[in-house]
N, CA, C, O and the ligand as a Tripos MOL2 file, in Angstrom:
@<TRIPOS>MOLECULE
protein
  221   219    56     0     0
PROTEIN
NO_CHARGES

@<TRIPOS>ATOM
      1 N         -37.0990   16.9260    2.7360 N.3       1 MET1
      2 CA        -37.7950   17.4480    1.5500 C.3       1 MET1
      3 C         -38.0190   16.3210    0.5460 C.2       1 MET1
      4 O         -37.0920   15.5970    0.1840 O.2       1 MET1
      5 N         -39.2640   16.1900    0.1060 N.am      2 HIS2
      6 CA        -39.5530   15.1840   -0.9200 C.3       2 HIS2
      7 C         -40.7840   15.5970   -1.7230 C.2       2 HIS2
      8 O         -41.5490   16.4660   -1.3060 O.2       2 HIS2
      9 N         -40.9600   14.9730   -2.8560 N.am      3 TYR3
     10 CA        -42.1530   15.1790   -3.6760 C.3       3 TYR3
     11 C         -42.9530   13.8970   -3.6950 C.2       3 TYR3
     12 O         -42.3960   12.8010   -3.6220 O.2       3 TYR3
     13 N         -44.2760   14.0410   -3.7950 N.am      4 GLU4
     14 CA        -45.1250   12.8790   -3.9770 C.3       4 GLU4
     15 C         -45.5430   12.8330   -5.4320 C.2       4 GLU4
     16 O         -46.1150   13.7940   -5.9480 O.2       4 GLU4
     17 N         -45.2640   11.7300   -6.0940 N.am      5 VAL5
     18 CA        -45.6080   11.5670   -7.5000 C.3       5 VAL5
     19 C         -46.3440   10.2480   -7.6880 C.2       5 VAL5
     20 O         -46.3260    9.3790   -6.8160 O.2       5 VAL5
     21 N         -46.9870   10.1160   -8.8340 N.am      6 ILE6
     22 CA        -47.7250    8.8890   -9.1380 C.3       6 ILE6
     23 C         -46.9020    8.0420  -10.0930 C.2       6 ILE6
     24 O         -46.4210    8.5300  -11.1160 O.2       6 ILE6
     25 N         -46.7460    6.7940   -9.7570 N.am      7 CYS7
     26 CA        -45.9790    5.8780  -10.5880 C.3       7 CYS7
     27 C         -46.6740    5.6920  -11.9370 C.2       7 CYS7
     28 O         -47.8720    5.4130  -11.9970 O.2       7 CYS7
     29 N         -45.9210    5.8470  -12.9960 N.am      8 THR8
     30 CA        -46.4620    5.7380  -14.3510 C.3       8 THR8
     31 C         -46.9770    4.3280  -14.6290 C.2       8 THR8
     32 O         -47.9210    4.1420  -15.3970 O.2       8 THR8
     33 N         -46.3620    3.3640  -14.0100 N.am      9 SER9
     34 CA        -46.6790    1.9720  -14.2970 C.3       9 SER9
     35 C         -47.8340    1.4270  -13.4410 C.2       9 SER9
     36 O         -48.8140    0.9180  -13.9840 O.2       9 SER9
     37 N         -47.7250    1.5310  -12.1240 N.am     10 CYS10
     38 CA        -48.7320    0.9170  -11.2450 C.3      10 CYS10
     39 C         -49.7190    1.9240  -10.6610 C.2      10 CYS10
     40 O         -50.6550    1.5380   -9.9620 O.2      10 CYS10
     41 N         -49.5120    3.2260  -10.9470 N.am     11 LYS11
     42 CA        -50.4290    4.3040  -10.5420 C.3      11 LYS11
     43 C         -50.5000    4.5260   -9.0300 C.2      11 LYS11
     44 O         -51.4300    5.1620   -8.5330 O.2      11 LYS11
     45 N         -49.5280    4.0070   -8.3180 N.am     12 ARG12
     46 CA        -49.4970    4.2290   -6.8730 C.3      12 ARG12
     47 C         -48.6800    5.4760   -6.5760 C.2      12 ARG12
     48 O         -47.7240    5.8010   -7.2800 O.2      12 ARG12
     49 N         -49.0840    6.1690   -5.5080 N.am     13 THR13
     50 CA        -48.3320    7.3420   -5.0980 C.3      13 THR13
     51 C         -47.0950    6.9150   -4.3330 C.2      13 THR13
     52 O         -47.1560    6.0400   -3.4690 O.2      13 THR13
     53 N         -45.9850    7.5330   -4.6520 N.am     14 PHE14
     54 CA        -44.7640    7.2460   -3.8980 C.3      14 PHE14
     55 C         -43.9410    8.5150   -3.7750 C.2      14 PHE14
     56 O         -44.2080    9.5130   -4.4440 O.2      14 PHE14
     57 N         -42.9500    8.4640   -2.9200 N.am     15 LYS15
     58 CA        -42.1610    9.6490   -2.6150 C.3      15 LYS15
     59 C         -40.8260    9.6410   -3.3330 C.2      15 LYS15
     60 O         -40.1510    8.6160   -3.4340 O.2      15 LYS15
     61 N         -40.4660   10.8230   -3.8310 N.am     16 LEU16
     62 CA        -39.1260   11.0210   -4.3630 C.3      16 LEU16
     63 C         -38.3410   11.7920   -3.3160 C.2      16 LEU16
     64 O         -38.7220   12.8960   -2.9260 O.2      16 LEU16
     65 N         -37.2640   11.2120   -2.8730 N.am     17 SER17
     66 CA        -36.4440   11.8680   -1.8630 C.3      17 SER17
     67 C         -35.3410   12.6790   -2.5180 C.2      17 SER17
     68 O         -34.8590   12.3570   -3.6040 O.2      17 SER17
     69 N         -34.9630   13.7280   -1.8320 N.am     18 GLU18
     70 CA        -33.8960   14.5750   -2.3350 C.3      18 GLU18
     71 C         -32.6300   13.7450   -2.5390 C.2      18 GLU18
     72 O         -32.2640   12.9360   -1.6870 O.2      18 GLU18
     73 N         -31.9620   13.9550   -3.6830 N.am     19 GLY19
     74 CA        -30.7440   13.2050   -3.9790 C.3      19 GLY19
     75 C         -30.9690   12.1090   -4.9900 C.2      19 GLY19
     76 O         -30.0300   11.6480   -5.6380 O.2      19 GLY19
     77 N         -32.2320   11.6830   -5.1300 N.am     20 GLU20
     78 CA        -32.5270   10.6500   -6.1300 C.3      20 GLU20
     79 C         -32.4940   11.2440   -7.5260 C.2      20 GLU20
     80 O         -32.7220   12.4390   -7.7140 O.2      20 GLU20
     81 N         -32.2070   10.3950   -8.4990 N.am     21 GLU21
     82 CA        -32.1450   10.8390   -9.8910 C.3      21 GLU21
     83 C         -33.5060   11.3690  -10.3530 C.2      21 GLU21
     84 O         -33.5750   12.3940  -11.0300 O.2      21 GLU21
     85 N         -34.5670   10.6860   -9.9940 N.am     22 GLN22
     86 CA        -35.9130   11.0860  -10.4350 C.3      22 GLN22
     87 C         -36.3590   12.3810   -9.7650 C.2      22 GLN22
     88 O         -37.1290   13.1530  -10.3360 O.2      22 GLN22
     89 N         -35.8790   12.6070   -8.5760 N.am     23 TYR23
     90 CA        -36.1790   13.8620   -7.8540 C.3      23 TYR23
     91 C         -35.6360   15.0470   -8.6420 C.2      23 TYR23
     92 O         -36.3010   16.0700   -8.8020 O.2      23 TYR23
     93 N         -34.4100   14.8800   -9.1300 N.am     24 LYS24
     94 CA        -33.7800   15.9280   -9.9400 C.3      24 LYS24
     95 C         -34.5790   16.1720  -11.2200 C.2      24 LYS24
     96 O         -34.8140   17.3140  -11.6160 O.2      24 LYS24
     97 N         -34.9870   15.0800  -11.8510 N.am     25 GLN25
     98 CA        -35.7400   15.1880  -13.1090 C.3      25 GLN25
     99 C         -37.0830   15.8650  -12.8770 C.2      25 GLN25
    100 O         -37.5480   16.6410  -13.7110 O.2      25 GLN25
    101 N         -37.7060   15.5650  -11.7340 N.am     26 TYR26
    102 CA        -38.9860   16.1870  -11.4080 C.3      26 TYR26
    103 C         -38.8020   17.6820  -11.1730 C.2      26 TYR26
    104 O         -39.5670   18.5070  -11.6700 O.2      26 TYR26
    105 N         -37.7820   18.0020  -10.4130 N.am     27 LYS27
    106 CA        -37.5060   19.3850  -10.0500 C.3      27 LYS27
    107 C         -37.2040   20.2380  -11.2880 C.2      27 LYS27
    108 O         -37.6580   21.3760  -11.4070 O.2      27 LYS27
    109 N         -36.4340   19.6590  -12.1930 N.am     28 GLU28
    110 CA        -36.0560   20.3930  -13.4060 C.3      28 GLU28
    111 C         -37.0400   20.1500  -14.5430 C.2      28 GLU28
    112 O         -36.8280   20.6050  -15.6660 O.2      28 GLU28
    113 N         -38.1190   19.4280  -14.2430 N.am     29 ARG29
    114 CA        -39.1840   19.1310  -15.2030 C.3      29 ARG29
    115 C         -38.6540   18.5050  -16.4980 C.2      29 ARG29
    116 O         -39.1320   18.8010  -17.5930 O.2      29 ARG29
    117 N         -37.6750   17.6520  -16.3430 N.am     30 LYS30
    118 CA        -37.1010   16.9590  -17.4960 C.3      30 LYS30
    119 C         -37.9200   15.7320  -17.8590 C.2      30 LYS30
    120 O         -37.8720   15.2460  -18.9890 O.2      30 LYS30
    121 N         -38.6680   15.2430  -16.8880 N.am     31 SER31
    122 CA        -39.4020   14.0120  -17.1250 C.3      31 SER31
    123 C         -40.7810   14.0820  -16.4870 C.2      31 SER31
    124 O         -40.9590   14.6930  -15.4330 O.2      31 SER31
    125 N         -41.7570   13.4490  -17.1360 N.am     32 HIS32
    126 CA        -43.0900   13.3390  -16.5600 C.3      32 HIS32
    127 C         -43.4190   11.8910  -16.2490 C.2      32 HIS32
    128 O         -44.5190   11.5690  -15.8000 O.2      32 HIS32
    129 N         -42.4610   11.0350  -16.4930 N.am     33 LEU33
    130 CA        -42.6680    9.6200  -16.2290 C.3      33 LEU33
    131 C         -41.8230    9.1990  -15.0410 C.2      33 LEU33
    132 O         -40.5980    9.3170  -15.0490 O.2      33 LEU33
    133 N         -42.5110    8.7050  -14.0160 N.am     34 PHE34
    134 CA        -41.7970    8.2900  -12.8120 C.3      34 PHE34
    135 C         -42.2030    6.8890  -12.4160 C.2      34 PHE34
    136 O         -43.3590    6.4920  -12.5700 O.2      34 PHE34
    137 N         -41.2490    6.1540  -11.9120 N.am     35 TYR35
    138 CA        -41.5010    4.7710  -11.5350 C.3      35 TYR35
    139 C         -41.0870    4.5320  -10.0880 C.2      35 TYR35
    140 O         -40.0140    4.9570   -9.6580 O.2      35 TYR35
    141 N         -41.9550    3.8420   -9.3410 N.am     36 CYS36
    142 CA        -41.6340    3.4990   -7.9630 C.3      36 CYS36
    143 C         -40.5480    2.4190   -7.9460 C.2      36 CYS36
    144 O         -40.2050    1.8570   -8.9860 O.2      36 CYS36
    145 N         -40.0280    2.1440   -6.7910 N.am     37 GLU37
    146 CA        -38.9280    1.1730   -6.6700 C.3      37 GLU37
    147 C         -39.3150   -0.1880   -7.2650 C.2      37 GLU37
    148 O         -38.5380   -0.7940   -8.0040 O.2      37 GLU37
    149 N         -40.5150   -0.6550   -6.9380 N.am     38 ASN38
    150 CA        -40.9600   -1.9620   -7.4390 C.3      38 ASN38
    151 C         -40.9400   -2.0090   -8.9520 C.2      38 ASN38
    152 O         -40.4250   -2.9560   -9.5460 O.2      38 ASN38
    153 N         -41.5030   -0.9810   -9.5760 N.am     39 CYS39
    154 CA        -41.6090   -0.9700  -11.0320 C.3      39 CYS39
    155 C         -40.2420   -0.7580  -11.6710 C.2      39 CYS39
    156 O         -39.9690   -1.2830  -12.7500 O.2      39 CYS39
    157 N         -39.3980   -0.0030  -11.0140 N.am     40 LYS40
    158 CA        -38.0420    0.1970  -11.5430 C.3      40 LYS40
    159 C         -37.3160   -1.1410  -11.6310 C.2      40 LYS40
    160 O         -36.6510   -1.4340  -12.6250 O.2      40 LYS40
    161 N         -37.4520   -1.9510  -10.5770 N.am     41 HIS41
    162 CA        -36.8010   -3.2660  -10.5710 C.3      41 HIS41
    163 C         -37.3900   -4.1420  -11.6650 C.2      41 HIS41
    164 O         -36.6670   -4.8680  -12.3480 O.2      41 HIS41
    165 N         -38.6980   -4.0700  -11.8250 N.am     42 LYS42
    166 CA        -39.3910   -4.8860  -12.8100 C.3      42 LYS42
    167 C         -38.9350   -4.4850  -14.2090 C.2      42 LYS42
    168 O         -38.6410   -5.3450  -15.0390 O.2      42 LYS42
    169 N         -38.8760   -3.1790  -14.4720 N.am     43 ILE43
    170 CA        -38.4680   -2.6750  -15.7880 C.3      43 ILE43
    171 C         -37.0340   -3.0770  -16.0910 C.2      43 ILE43
    172 O         -36.7120   -3.4840  -17.2070 O.2      43 ILE43
    173 N         -36.1790   -2.9590  -15.0850 N.am     44 ARG44
    174 CA        -34.7780   -3.3350  -15.2740 C.3      44 ARG44
    175 C         -34.6750   -4.8200  -15.6140 C.2      44 ARG44
    176 O         -33.9100   -5.2230  -16.4900 O.2      44 ARG44
    177 N         -35.4570   -5.6130  -14.9050 N.am     45 PHE45
    178 CA        -35.4530   -7.0590  -15.1380 C.3      45 PHE45
    179 C         -35.9370   -7.3660  -16.5540 C.2      45 PHE45
    180 O         -35.3320   -8.1760  -17.2560 O.2      45 PHE45
    181 N         -37.0350   -6.7150  -16.9770 N.am     46 ASP46
    182 CA        -37.5710   -6.9290  -18.3220 C.3      46 ASP46
    183 C         -36.5580   -6.5110  -19.3820 C.2      46 ASP46
    184 O         -36.4120   -7.1790  -20.4050 O.2      46 ASP46
    185 N         -35.8640   -5.4130  -19.1380 N.am     47 ALA47
    186 CA        -34.8780   -4.9160  -20.0860 C.3      47 ALA47
    187 C         -33.7530   -5.9280  -20.2540 C.2      47 ALA47
    188 O         -33.2990   -6.1890  -21.3680 O.2      47 ALA47
    189 N         -33.3120   -6.4900  -19.1460 N.am     48 ILE48
    190 CA        -32.2390   -7.4880  -19.1970 C.3      48 ILE48
    191 C         -32.7280   -8.7320  -19.9320 C.2      48 ILE48
    192 O         -32.0000   -9.3110  -20.7390 O.2      48 ILE48
    193 N         -33.9560   -9.1350  -19.6510 N.am     49 ARG49
    194 CA        -34.5200  -10.3130  -20.2920 C.3      49 ARG49
    195 C         -34.6370  -10.0900  -21.8040 C.2      49 ARG49
    196 O         -34.2920  -10.9670  -22.5950 O.2      49 ARG49
    197 N         -35.1250   -8.9100  -22.1960 N.am     50 ASN50
    198 CA        -35.2490   -8.5840  -23.6230 C.3      50 ASN50
    199 C         -33.8930   -8.5400  -24.2930 C.2      50 ASN50
    200 O         -33.7360   -8.9630  -25.4380 O.2      50 ASN50
    201 N         -32.9230   -8.0280  -23.5740 N.am     51 PHE51
    202 CA        -31.5710   -7.9400  -24.1000 C.3      51 PHE51
    203 C         -31.0650   -9.3210  -24.4830 C.2      51 PHE51
    204 O         -30.5050   -9.5090  -25.5630 O.2      51 PHE51
    205 N         -31.2640  -10.2860  -23.5930 N.am     52 PHE52
    206 CA        -30.7640  -11.6310  -23.8570 C.3      52 PHE52
    207 C         -31.5930  -12.3530  -24.9000 C.2      52 PHE52
    208 O         -31.0990  -13.2340  -25.6030 O.2      52 PHE52
    209 N         -32.8610  -11.9710  -24.9940 N.am     53 ARG53
    210 CA        -33.7290  -12.6120  -25.9700 C.3      53 ARG53
    211 C         -33.2740  -12.2670  -27.3990 C.2      53 ARG53
    212 O         -33.4640  -13.0580  -28.3230 O.2      53 ARG53
    213 N         -32.6750  -11.0820  -27.5680 N.am     54 ASN54
    214 CA        -32.2610  -10.6220  -28.8950 C.3      54 ASN54
    215 C         -30.9930  -11.3120  -29.3920 C.2      54 ASN54
    216 O         -30.5900  -11.1440  -30.5430 O.2      54 ASN54
    217 N         -30.3720  -12.0870  -28.5080 N.am     55 TYR55
    218 CA        -29.1370  -12.7380  -28.9570 C.3      55 TYR55
    219 C         -29.3000  -14.2390  -29.1640 C.2      55 TYR55
    220 O         -28.3440  -14.9180  -29.5410 O.2      55 TYR55
    221 ZN        -44.9970    1.3920   -9.5740 Zn       56 ZN56
@<TRIPOS>BOND
     1     1     2 1
     2     2     3 1
     3     3     4 2
     4     3     5 am
     5     5     6 1
     6     6     7 1
     7     7     8 2
     8     7     9 am
     9     9    10 1
    10    10    11 1
    11    11    12 2
    12    11    13 am
    13    13    14 1
    14    14    15 1
    15    15    16 2
    16    15    17 am
    17    17    18 1
    18    18    19 1
    19    19    20 2
    20    19    21 am
    21    21    22 1
    22    22    23 1
    23    23    24 2
    24    23    25 am
    25    25    26 1
    26    26    27 1
    27    27    28 2
    28    27    29 am
    29    29    30 1
    30    30    31 1
    31    31    32 2
    32    31    33 am
    33    33    34 1
    34    34    35 1
    35    35    36 2
    36    35    37 am
    37    37    38 1
    38    38    39 1
    39    39    40 2
    40    39    41 am
    41    41    42 1
    42    42    43 1
    43    43    44 2
    44    43    45 am
    45    45    46 1
    46    46    47 1
    47    47    48 2
    48    47    49 am
    49    49    50 1
    50    50    51 1
    51    51    52 2
    52    51    53 am
    53    53    54 1
    54    54    55 1
    55    55    56 2
    56    55    57 am
    57    57    58 1
    58    58    59 1
    59    59    60 2
    60    59    61 am
    61    61    62 1
    62    62    63 1
    63    63    64 2
    64    63    65 am
    65    65    66 1
    66    66    67 1
    67    67    68 2
    68    67    69 am
    69    69    70 1
    70    70    71 1
    71    71    72 2
    72    71    73 am
    73    73    74 1
    74    74    75 1
    75    75    76 2
    76    75    77 am
    77    77    78 1
    78    78    79 1
    79    79    80 2
    80    79    81 am
    81    81    82 1
    82    82    83 1
    83    83    84 2
    84    83    85 am
    85    85    86 1
    86    86    87 1
    87    87    88 2
    88    87    89 am
    89    89    90 1
    90    90    91 1
    91    91    92 2
    92    91    93 am
    93    93    94 1
    94    94    95 1
    95    95    96 2
    96    95    97 am
    97    97    98 1
    98    98    99 1
    99    99   100 2
   100    99   101 am
   101   101   102 1
   102   102   103 1
   103   103   104 2
   104   103   105 am
   105   105   106 1
   106   106   107 1
   107   107   108 2
   108   107   109 am
   109   109   110 1
   110   110   111 1
   111   111   112 2
   112   111   113 am
   113   113   114 1
   114   114   115 1
   115   115   116 2
   116   115   117 am
   117   117   118 1
   118   118   119 1
   119   119   120 2
   120   119   121 am
   121   121   122 1
   122   122   123 1
   123   123   124 2
   124   123   125 am
   125   125   126 1
   126   126   127 1
   127   127   128 2
   128   127   129 am
   129   129   130 1
   130   130   131 1
   131   131   132 2
   132   131   133 am
   133   133   134 1
   134   134   135 1
   135   135   136 2
   136   135   137 am
   137   137   138 1
   138   138   139 1
   139   139   140 2
   140   139   141 am
   141   141   142 1
   142   142   143 1
   143   143   144 2
   144   143   145 am
   145   145   146 1
   146   146   147 1
   147   147   148 2
   148   147   149 am
   149   149   150 1
   150   150   151 1
   151   151   152 2
   152   151   153 am
   153   153   154 1
   154   154   155 1
   155   155   156 2
   156   155   157 am
   157   157   158 1
   158   158   159 1
   159   159   160 2
   160   159   161 am
   161   161   162 1
   162   162   163 1
   163   163   164 2
   164   163   165 am
   165   165   166 1
   166   166   167 1
   167   167   168 2
   168   167   169 am
   169   169   170 1
   170   170   171 1
   171   171   172 2
   172   171   173 am
   173   173   174 1
   174   174   175 1
   175   175   176 2
   176   175   177 am
   177   177   178 1
   178   178   179 1
   179   179   180 2
   180   179   181 am
   181   181   182 1
   182   182   183 1
   183   183   184 2
   184   183   185 am
   185   185   186 1
   186   186   187 1
   187   187   188 2
   188   187   189 am
   189   189   190 1
   190   190   191 1
   191   191   192 2
   192   191   193 am
   193   193   194 1
   194   194   195 1
   195   195   196 2
   196   195   197 am
   197   197   198 1
   198   198   199 1
   199   199   200 2
   200   199   201 am
   201   201   202 1
   202   202   203 1
   203   203   204 2
   204   203   205 am
   205   205   206 1
   206   206   207 1
   207   207   208 2
   208   207   209 am
   209   209   210 1
   210   210   211 1
   211   211   212 2
   212   211   213 am
   213   213   214 1
   214   214   215 1
   215   215   216 2
   216   215   217 am
   217   217   218 1
   218   218   219 1
   219   219   220 2
@<TRIPOS>SUBSTRUCTURE
     1 MET1         2 RESIDUE 1 A MET
     2 HIS2         6 RESIDUE 1 A HIS
     3 TYR3        10 RESIDUE 1 A TYR
     4 GLU4        14 RESIDUE 1 A GLU
     5 VAL5        18 RESIDUE 1 A VAL
     6 ILE6        22 RESIDUE 1 A ILE
     7 CYS7        26 RESIDUE 1 A CYS
     8 THR8        30 RESIDUE 1 A THR
     9 SER9        34 RESIDUE 1 A SER
    10 CYS10       38 RESIDUE 1 A CYS
    11 LYS11       42 RESIDUE 1 A LYS
    12 ARG12       46 RESIDUE 1 A ARG
    13 THR13       50 RESIDUE 1 A THR
    14 PHE14       54 RESIDUE 1 A PHE
    15 LYS15       58 RESIDUE 1 A LYS
    16 LEU16       62 RESIDUE 1 A LEU
    17 SER17       66 RESIDUE 1 A SER
    18 GLU18       70 RESIDUE 1 A GLU
    19 GLY19       74 RESIDUE 1 A GLY
    20 GLU20       78 RESIDUE 1 A GLU
    21 GLU21       82 RESIDUE 1 A GLU
    22 GLN22       86 RESIDUE 1 A GLN
    23 TYR23       90 RESIDUE 1 A TYR
    24 LYS24       94 RESIDUE 1 A LYS
    25 GLN25       98 RESIDUE 1 A GLN
    26 TYR26      102 RESIDUE 1 A TYR
    27 LYS27      106 RESIDUE 1 A LYS
    28 GLU28      110 RESIDUE 1 A GLU
    29 ARG29      114 RESIDUE 1 A ARG
    30 LYS30      118 RESIDUE 1 A LYS
    31 SER31      122 RESIDUE 1 A SER
    32 HIS32      126 RESIDUE 1 A HIS
    33 LEU33      130 RESIDUE 1 A LEU
    34 PHE34      134 RESIDUE 1 A PHE
    35 TYR35      138 RESIDUE 1 A TYR
    36 CYS36      142 RESIDUE 1 A CYS
    37 GLU37      146 RESIDUE 1 A GLU
    38 ASN38      150 RESIDUE 1 A ASN
    39 CYS39      154 RESIDUE 1 A CYS
    40 LYS40      158 RESIDUE 1 A LYS
    41 HIS41      162 RESIDUE 1 A HIS
    42 LYS42      166 RESIDUE 1 A LYS
    43 ILE43      170 RESIDUE 1 A ILE
    44 ARG44      174 RESIDUE 1 A ARG
    45 PHE45      178 RESIDUE 1 A PHE
    46 ASP46      182 RESIDUE 1 A ASP
    47 ALA47      186 RESIDUE 1 A ALA
    48 ILE48      190 RESIDUE 1 A ILE
    49 ARG49      194 RESIDUE 1 A ARG
    50 ASN50      198 RESIDUE 1 A ASN
    51 PHE51      202 RESIDUE 1 A PHE
    52 PHE52      206 RESIDUE 1 A PHE
    53 ARG53      210 RESIDUE 1 A ARG
    54 ASN54      214 RESIDUE 1 A ASN
    55 TYR55      218 RESIDUE 1 A TYR
    56 ZN56       221 GROUP 0 **** ****
């Protein structure tokens, strides 16, 4: 069981598999913003970079 959603960042369709955090959010309609694996890594990297830039 999985859902197909569109990545908020790169607009590509990707699958949310059961058990993933985003799958739960989609199912419970807690979030409308979803990120594919590539963009998640990129966002995490940017967040870490911004974190260090502030110090
Ligand atoms: Zn993406």
